[in-house]
C-alpha positions in Angstrom: -9.4 35.9 -14.9 -6.8 34.0 -13.5 -8.4 30.7 -12.0 -6.0 30.8 -8.9 -7.4 34.1 -8.0 -11.0 32.5 -8.3 -9.7 29.8 -6.0 -8.3 32.0 -3.3 -11.6 34.0 -3.1 -13.6 30.7 -2.4 -15.5 31.4 1.1 -13.7 29.4 3.9 -10.7 28.6 2.0 -8.4 31.0 3.8 -9.7 29.2 7.2 -9.3 25.8 5.5 -5.5 26.5 4.8 -5.2 27.7 8.3 -6.8 24.8 9.7 -4.4 22.3 7.7 -1.2 24.2 8.6 -2.3 24.0 12.2 -3.2 20.3 11.9 0.1 19.5 10.1 2.0 21.4 12.9 0.1 19.2 15.4 0.6 16.1 13.6 4.5 16.4 13.4 4.7 17.4 17.0 2.9 14.1 17.6 4.9 11.9 15.5 8.0 13.3 17.0 6.7 12.3 20.5 5.8 8.8 19.1 9.0 8.4 17.4 11.1 9.5 20.3 9.1 7.0 22.6 9.6 4.4 20.2 13.1 4.9 20.1 13.3 4.7 23.8 11.1 1.5 24.1 13.4 -0.2 21.6 16.5 0.8 23.3 15.4 -0.2 26.6 14.4 -3.5 25.5 17.6 -4.4 23.8 19.8 -2.9 27.0 17.2 -4.7 29.2 18.2 -8.0 27.5 21.8 -7.4 27.1 22.5 -6.1 31.0 20.0 -8.1 32.6 19.4 -11.2 30.9 22.6 -12.9 32.3 21.1 -11.9 35.7 17.7 -13.4 35.1 19.3 -16.6 33.7 21.8 -16.7 37.0 18.4 -16.5 39.0 16.8 -19.3 37.2 19.7 -21.5 37.7 20.0 -20.8 41.4 16.3 -21.7 42.0 16.7 -25.0 40.1 20.1 -25.8 42.2 17.9 -24.7 45.5 15.0 -27.1 44.3 17.3 -29.8 43.6 19.1 -29.6 46.9 15.7 -29.6 48.8 14.8 -32.6 46.9 17.9 -34.2 47.5 17.6 -33.6 51.2 14.0 -34.7 51.5 13.4 -37.3 49.1 10.1 -36.4 48.7 8.0 -37.0 45.6 6.6 -33.3 45.7 9.9 -31.6 46.2 11.3 -33.5 43.1 8.5 -32.7 41.0 9.3 -28.7 41.7 12.9 -29.6 41.3 12.4 -30.9 37.7 10.0 -28.0 36.8 12.5 -25.5 38.2 15.3 -27.1 36.0 12.8 -27.2 33.1 12.8 -23.3 33.2 16.4 -23.1 32.9 17.6 -22.5 29.3 19.4 -25.6 28.0 22.5 -23.5 27.1 22.3 -20.3 29.5 25.7 -19.2 28.4 25.4 -19.3 24.5 25.1 -15.6 24.1 28.4 -15.1 26.1 30.1 -17.8 24.2 29.3 -16.1 21.0 30.0 -12.8 22.0 26.3 -11.4 21.6 26.4 -12.8 17.7 23.6 -15.2 18.6 20.1 -15.0 20.5 17.1 -17.2 20.8 16.2 -16.2 17.0 19.4 -16.9 15.4 22.0 -14.0 14.8 21.5 -10.7 16.8 20.5 -7.5 15.2 24.5 -6.3 15.5 25.9 -9.9 14.0 23.3 -9.4 10.9 24.3 -5.4 10.6 28.1 -6.7 10.5 27.4 -9.5 7.8 25.5 -6.8 5.4 28.3 -4.5 6.0 25.9 -2.1 7.9 27.2 0.2 10.5 27.0 -1.3 14.2 26.4 1.1 17.1 24.4 -0.6 19.9 22.6 1.9 22.2 24.5 3.2 25.0 21.6 4.2 27.1 17.8 4.5 26.7 17.4 7.9 26.0 19.6 9.9 23.4 21.3 12.8 24.8 19.4 16.1 25.2 21.3 17.6 22.4 20.6 14.5 20.1 16.6 15.4 20.9 16.8 18.9 20.5 18.7 18.2 16.8 16.1 15.6 15.9 13.0 17.7 16.6 14.2 20.6 14.8 15.1 18.4 11.7 11.8 16.8 11.8 10.1 19.9 12.0 11.7 21.4 9.1 12.1 18.5 6.6 9.1 16.4 7.4 7.7 15.1 4.2 4.1 16.6 5.0 5.6 20.1 4.4 6.5 19.0 0.7 5.5 21.2 -2.0 5.3 18.6 -4.9 6.3 14.9 -5.1 10.1 15.2 -5.8 10.1 17.3 -2.9 8.1 14.7 -0.9 10.7 11.7 -2.1 13.7 14.1 -1.0 12.2 14.5 2.3 11.3 11.0 3.1 15.0 9.8 2.1 16.5 12.5 4.2 14.4 11.8 7.1 15.2 8.0 7.0 18.6 9.3 7.6 17.7 11.4 10.2 15.9 8.6 12.2 18.5 6.1 12.0 21.0 8.8 13.5 18.4 9.4 16.2 18.0 5.7 17.0 21.9 5.4 17.5 21.9 8.8 19.7 24.5 9.8 17.2 24.4 13.8 18.0 27.3 14.7 15.7 25.8 13.0 12.7 22.4 15.0 13.5 24.3 18.1 13.5 26.1 17.2 10.2 22.5 16.4 8.6 21.0 19.8 9.9 24.2 21.5 8.1 23.5 19.5 4.9 19.6 20.4 4.8 20.1 23.9 5.3 22.6 23.9 2.4 20.2 22.0 0.3 17.8 23.5 -2.0 14.6 25.3 -0.6 11.2 23.6 -0.6 9.1 24.5 -3.3 6.3 27.1 -2.2 3.1 25.5 -1.5 0.7 26.4 -4.2 -2.9 27.5 -3.2 -5.2 24.5 -3.0 -8.7 24.2 -3.9 -11.2 24.0 -1.1 -12.2 20.2 -1.8 -8.1 19.3 -1.7 -8.0 21.0 1.6 -10.9 19.1 3.0 -9.2 15.8 1.7 -6.1 16.9 3.4 -7.7 17.3 6.7 -9.3 14.0 6.4 -5.9 12.4 5.9 -4.3 14.1 8.7 -6.9 12.9 11.0 -6.3 9.5 9.8 -2.5 9.6 10.2 -3.3 11.0 13.8 -5.4 7.9 14.5 -2.7 5.6 13.2 0.0 7.2 15.4 -2.5 7.3 18.5 -2.9 3.3 18.0 1.0 3.2 17.7 1.4 5.3 20.8 -1.1 3.2 22.6 0.5 -0.1 21.8 4.1 1.3 22.7 2.8 2.3 26.0 0.7 -0.8 27.0 3.8 -3.0 25.9 5.8 -4.6 29.2 8.9 -2.1 28.3 6.6 0.8 27.5 5.0 0.4 31.0 8.5 0.1 32.7 9.6 3.3 31.0 6.5 5.1 32.4 7.6 4.1 35.8 10.5 6.2 35.5 9.9 8.9 32.6 12.8 11.3 33.9 15.3 8.9 34.2 14.8 5.5 32.3 18.6 4.6 32.4 18.5 5.0 36.4 15.5 2.5 36.3 17.7 -0.2 34.4 20.6 0.4 37.3 17.6 0.1 39.9 16.3 -3.2 38.6 20.0 -4.3 38.4 20.7 -3.4 41.6 17.7 -5.7 42.9 18.5 -8.5 40.8 22.0 -8.7 42.2 20.7 -8.7 45.7 18.3 -11.5 44.8 21.1 -13.3 43.3 23.3 -12.7 46.6 20.2 -14.1 48.9 19.8 -17.3 46.6 23.4 -18.1 46.5 23.3 -17.5 50.4 20.5 -20.0 50.6 22.1 -22.6 48.1 25.3 -22.7 50.2 23.4 -23.3 53.4 21.6 -26.3 51.9 24.7 -28.0 50.2 26.8 -27.2 53.5 
């Protein structure tokens, strides 16, 4: 008798296979959601720094100037102490990033500069959340090409290499490239058919899926608990609008502090 036929008749094997397929599908959907949020957090963080960083620096400079003007008027030792503390909060070279056109940040070379020097493509995010079309294309590609659906090790490697390109295109919000990748995958070799699995292998697969789900849950909790993640959660439907709202608030603060400084220095 065919050993595979015997395996297919093992009690509970069919239900185990269904449980594995269900768990795989759920894990892929969860992984898509976590990766989508990770990209949003990363883009929001970079755009927050690029667009709002100079405003925060201007506010720090104004606070220092106001404190110094107050101390100069009063001559009070406590006011002078406050002025020194306010000045200490101002970056020694607040315009260094503007001077170097974004090539330098507090850690040295910016990601864009490093990419240029290594001849990698440079495409800073234009917005926090990729377009709806990019998101749909990304989800569909991950569902079709995820490594967990591989039939053998060679197929898994092919899928992993392909998804690395998909993730990079999605992180850049490149909808056109995602469509090209979808066409490439459709024209590629069909994934190998999954052979019947032993009950023990199915149990091991379910255990691995559970561990993977736990790891992704920890990553999701870390992202949501971060300062940037919490900000995105404040405006889940329009994170780009939240950036604009914060910028408007900072501009109003800058105008108010500039008026205050003008009144002090006459």
